C-alpha positions in Angstrom: 201.7 -77.5 -8.2 202.1 -74.0 -9.7 199.9 -71.1 -10.1 200.6 -67.5 -11.2 198.2 -65.0 -12.6 198.2 -61.7 -13.8 195.5 -59.1 -14.2 196.5 -55.8 -15.8 193.2 -54.6 -16.6 191.5 -52.5 -13.9 188.0 -53.2 -14.7 188.9 -57.0 -14.3 190.6 -56.1 -11.1 187.5 -54.4 -10.0 185.2 -57.1 -10.9 187.4 -59.6 -9.3 187.8 -57.8 -6.1 184.0 -57.4 -5.9 183.6 -61.4 -6.6 186.1 -62.5 -3.7 184.3 -59.4 -1.4 181.0 -61.0 -1.9 182.2 -64.4 -1.0 184.3 -63.0 2.2 180.9 -61.5 3.4 179.2 -65.3 3.1 181.7 -67.3 4.7 185.3 -67.3 6.7 186.4 -70.2 4.7 186.0 -71.7 0.9 187.5 -73.9 -1.3 189.4 -72.2 -4.2 189.8 -75.0 -7.1 192.0 -74.0 -9.8 192.0 -75.5 -13.2 193.6 -74.5 -16.7 190.4 -72.6 -17.6 188.6 -71.9 -14.7 188.5 -70.7 -10.9 185.7 -72.1 -8.4 185.2 -71.1 -4.9 183.3 -73.5 -3.5 181.2 -72.9 -0.3 179.8 -76.3 1.0 177.1 -75.7 3.5 174.9 -77.7 5.6 171.8 -76.8 3.2 169.6 -78.9 5.3 170.1 -77.4 8.5 169.5 -74.0 7.1 173.1 -73.0 6.0 174.1 -71.6 2.7 175.9 -73.4 -0.2 177.5 -71.6 -2.7 179.4 -72.6 -6.3 181.2 -69.7 -8.1 182.7 -70.5 -11.4 184.5 -68.1 -13.0 186.4 -68.3 -16.7 190.0 -67.4 -16.1 190.5 -65.6 -19.3 187.9 -63.1 -18.2 190.0 -62.1 -15.6 193.6 -62.7 -16.0 195.8 -61.7 -19.0 198.2 -64.0 -17.6 197.3 -67.2 -16.1 199.5 -70.4 -15.7 199.1 -73.5 -13.3 200.4 -76.6 -13.2 198.2 -79.3 -11.3 199.3 -81.9 -8.7 200.2 -84.2 -11.6 200.2 -84.3 -15.4 196.9 -86.2 -15.4 195.3 -84.3 -12.6 195.3 -80.8 -13.6 193.9 -79.0 -10.9 194.6 -77.4 -7.4 192.6 -77.3 -4.4 193.1 -74.9 -1.4 191.2 -73.6 1.5 191.4 -70.4 1.6 190.1 -67.4 3.8 188.4 -64.8 1.2 188.3 -61.9 3.6 192.2 -61.3 4.2 192.4 -61.6 0.4 189.4 -59.2 -0.2 191.1 -56.8 1.8 194.6 -57.2 -0.2 192.9 -56.9 -3.4 190.7 -53.7 -2.3 194.2 -52.4 -1.2 195.6 -52.3 -4.8 192.6 -51.1 -6.4 194.9 -48.5 -8.5 197.9 -50.8 -9.2 199.2 -51.1 -12.9 198.9 -55.0 -12.6 198.3 -57.5 -9.8 200.1 -61.0 -9.7 198.5 -63.7 -7.8 201.0 -67.0 -6.9 201.0 -69.9 -5.2 204.1 -69.8 -2.9 205.3 -72.1 -0.3 206.1 -70.5 3.3 205.8 -72.8 5.8 202.6 -74.3 3.8 201.2 -73.4 0.5 200.2 -69.5 0.3 198.3 -67.1 -2.2 200.4 -64.3 -2.6 199.3 -61.0 -4.0 201.7 -58.6 -5.1 201.1 -55.6 -6.7 203.2 -53.1 -9.4 202.0 -49.8 -8.6 201.9 -46.7 -11.0 204.8 -44.5 -10.5 204.1 -40.9 -10.1 206.8 -38.8 -11.5 206.6 -34.9 -11.3 207.5 -33.1 -14.0 208.8 -29.1 -13.2 208.9 -26.5 -15.8 
């Protein structure tokens, strides 16, 4: 399984951050399903008992300028992860002024989503 996405457009980054922040206000954990063309945030709730259910489908081309993923097998081109959207939301809010943001699936002790930012360098020019 491999996943790497890069957002270089500030408007796309802001929109993606708003989506993740909204989801973080609804739940502590959700399922992130990655496919070659879409990202899905799935919150399976017990709707019959007054809970909230949610299905959010995002076209990856609307957010990511670079997007690479390999599924579990060549036949099953998808990755499903249980994620906590709140820390992810905090990380994305922190890098709002970045030149680009990369989201990667990494393996520390278990599968992790890593947020890496390329910051805009500020140089001081003196005359």
